[in-house]
N, C-alpha and C positions, 0 to 999 in steps of 0.2 A: 504494500500500500504506500501511497505517497504521503509524506508529511512535510510541512513547510518548516522554515527555520524557527529557532527559539525566539519568542517575542520578548520585548522589553516590558516588564510588568509595571502597572501603575503603582503609585505610592500608597494609595488608599488601601488599608488592609482588607476591607470588605471586597473591593474590586479585585484585589490580588487573589483572594481566596476563591471568589466566584470564577475568575478567569482560569485559575489553575484547575478547579473542579471541572469546568467546561472542557478544557483541553484533555484532561484525563478521561473524561467520559467519551469524548470523540475518539481518542486513540484506542480505547478498549473496545468500544462498540463497533469500530470500523473493521476490526480484524475478524476472521481472516480475509485478506484482500482477494479479489478475483481478477482474472486477466483483464476484463473489460473496464475495471476501475481506472486503470492507468495506461492501458495499451490498446493498440489497434493493429490490424494486419497491414503490413507494408507492401507485400506482393504475394501472389498466389494464395489468396485467402482460403481456397478450396483445400489446400494442403496443411492448414492449421486447424486442429480439432480440439475443442474444449472438452475437458473431462472433470469429473467430480464437481458438477455444478459451476464450472468456470474457475475453480480453484487451481486447476492444473491444465496444461495443454500438451499436445503432441504435435511436433513438426515432422513433416513427411518429405523425403527426397526420393523421387523416382526418375525414370528416364525422360519424363516430360518436363520436369521442373523441380526446383527446390522451393523454399519459401522463407518468409521473414516477417518479423513484427517490430513495432516501434512504439515508444511512449507517446502519449498524447501531448505532453508538454516537454519543454526543455528546462534544464536546471543549470545553475551556476554554483558549483561547490556542493559538497555533501557526500553521501554514501549510497551506493546502489548495490543490491545483492539479489540473487535468486538461486534456487536449488535446481540442479540440472542432472539428469541421468542420460549418459551419452550412448551412442550407437553400439550395440554389442557385436561380438564376433568380428568378422572381416569387414572393417570399415575403411579400408585403404582408399585414398583419393577423395574422401569426404572432409568437409570442414564444418564444424559447429562453432559459431561465433557469438560472443556476448561482448558488447562494447558500447562506448559512449562516443558520439560524433556531433560536431557542430553543424554538419550538413551545409557547409559553405564550399563553393566551387574550387577555389585555389588555396587560399590561406585558411586551411582547416585545422581544427584541433580534434584529436581522437585518442581514445584509450581502449586498447584491444585485449581481449581474451580470444584466442583462436585454438580450438581443440582439433588436433590433426589426427585423422583416422589412421588405423594401423592394420597390418595383417594379423590374424588371430595368433595370440600368444606373445605378441610384441607389446612393449609398454606404450600407453597413450602419452603423447607429448602435448603440452600446452605452450603456445607461443604468445608472448605479450609484445606489444608495440606501443609506442607513444609518438603521436604527432603534436607538435607545438609550433604555432605560427606557420603552418604549411609544411613543416619539415618532419619527415618520419625517419625510416631506416634505422630504427632503434630496437631491433628484434632481439629477444632473448627466448630460449627454449628450455623447458624443464620437463623431464619425464616424471609423470605422476607416480607416486609410491603406492598406489592402490588401483584397482580396476574400477574406473568411473562409470562403467556400464552396468554394474551389479546393483547399484543403489544411488539415491540422490546424494549429492554433495553440494556444499554452499560455496559459491564463487562471488567475491566482493571486490568492488573498486571504491577506495576511499580517496577523495579529492579535496584537499584543503589548500590554504594559502602556503602552507609549509612543505607539503609533500604529497605525492600520489603513491598509494600502496595497493598492490594486488594481493588478495588473500585467497587461499584455498582452505576451506574449513578452519578459518581463523589462523592459518599458518601463512605468514607473509612470504611470497615467492619473489616479489620485486618491489623495490622502493626507488622512486625518482624524486629527488629533492628540488625545491625551488632555489635555483642559483641565479635568479635574474640580476642580482647585484654584481655577478661576474659576466653579465651579458650573455647568459645562456637562456634560450627560449623556454618558457613555461606557460601553460594555458591558464590565463587569469581573466580574460575579458569576454570570451565567447561562450554563451550557454550551449550545453550539449544535450541531445536527446539520448535515450537508452534504446538499444537495438539488439536484436538477435536474428541470426540467419542460419539456415542449413543448406549447403550447396555443394556442387561438384567442383573440385579443384585438383584433379589428378595430374595436372601438368606440373605441380610443385608440392602438394601437401604431404605426400608420404615418400620418404627417401628421395627428396628432390624431384619427384615426378617419375621415379622408376617403377613405383607400384601403382597400377591403374585400378579404377573402380571395377569390381566384378558385379555387373548388373544382374547376374543371376541371383544375387543375394538381395536385390531390391524388392520392395521398398525399404528404405532405411528410416529409422525413427529416433528422435531425441525428445526427451520429456522435461517439462519445466513446472515448478510450483513455488510457492512462498515468495511471490514478487514483492520486493521492498525497496522503496525510494524514499530517502530522507535528504532533502536538499532545498535550495532556494529556487522556486519556479520562476521562469521568465516567459511572459510578463508576470510580475508579482510585486510584492513589497520592495521598493527600491533600496531600502536599508538592509535587506536580508543578506546579500552576498558579502557585504563588508562588516557584518555584525560580529564582533569578537566573542559574543556570548553563544553563538551557535556551538552545539556540543562538539562537532568535528573540528572546531578551531581551538578547543580547550587544551590546556597544558598537557593533559594525559595523552592527547592524540597528536601532538606536534612532532613526536619522534617514536620510534619503536621502543617499547619497554624492554626490560631485561629478558623476559621469557620470549617475546617476539624476536629479539635480536639473536638469541640462541637458535631458535627455530629457523630463522632466516639464514644463518650461517650453515646450519645442517642441510638445508635445501640446496644451497649454492655449492657446497662441497660434494654432496652425494648424488644430486639429481639434476644439476644444470648440465645441459649438453651443448648449448650454444650461447655465446655472448658477443654481440657486435663490438663491444669494447675491446675484445681481444682478437678480433678478426683482422689480421694485418693485410690479408689479401684485398679486403674491401677498404680498409682504413689504415694505410701505412702510418699515418699520424692519428692517434686515438682522438675521437671527437672531444670537444671541450668539456662536455658534461661527464665524460669518463675520467678525465684528469681532475675535475673538481672534487 
């Protein structure tokens, strides 16, 4: 469900209590969120199937088309998450994506989760990428330490003024810090929508395109539930994106805590399989954010 930023409470005790009670009631009564509360089909609506009264959906990829959905609103800072169960078995050549995008033609901002299909028995890889001020090429890949097709797992993007963090089940797999003071691009001004797609990408998705889709295994299915957006909607209250009292701007969220830092190191030591920062064939001189 979508929730707006934390408000500035009035000084009057009665109004404060009334407002707080109202917000608590709204938050509790609005759960659980359904797909149509915050999202709509972006393409191939016939391949998006609602389940459990709209609390979950199924995306379908077959030889005719894939499909995708998008949030009804855009947001500037906050946190988005959803639970996803990925394609089981032989999913080579498929990509299931969950991302935020400013939907601007050239100078776009984008924060990507891309789940790359595999041949049966091989680990699922998740690729993350960050576009800031129109510049991307910041790919990192991590092999997931579990089979994401057996059950739902939670995938989260936290976006604040301080940093961007990608989480898998509350385990940070990537952090991108705001180093604008060092003239390094960071998305701060363009609101982004929330998107997900299921599509064919067998020219690159699995082993660089060596493994193609086996259409005899089609159709392919990915499942989603527990849609959650907490951020500043645009258009919306103009004070919201700069409000330091938004919970995601709080001190506890300005950097990884000790437990998150340990988990982050564990992922990068044991499960990272590609980092653009160390790819000297592409970048003989590491990009500035890697050196920062």
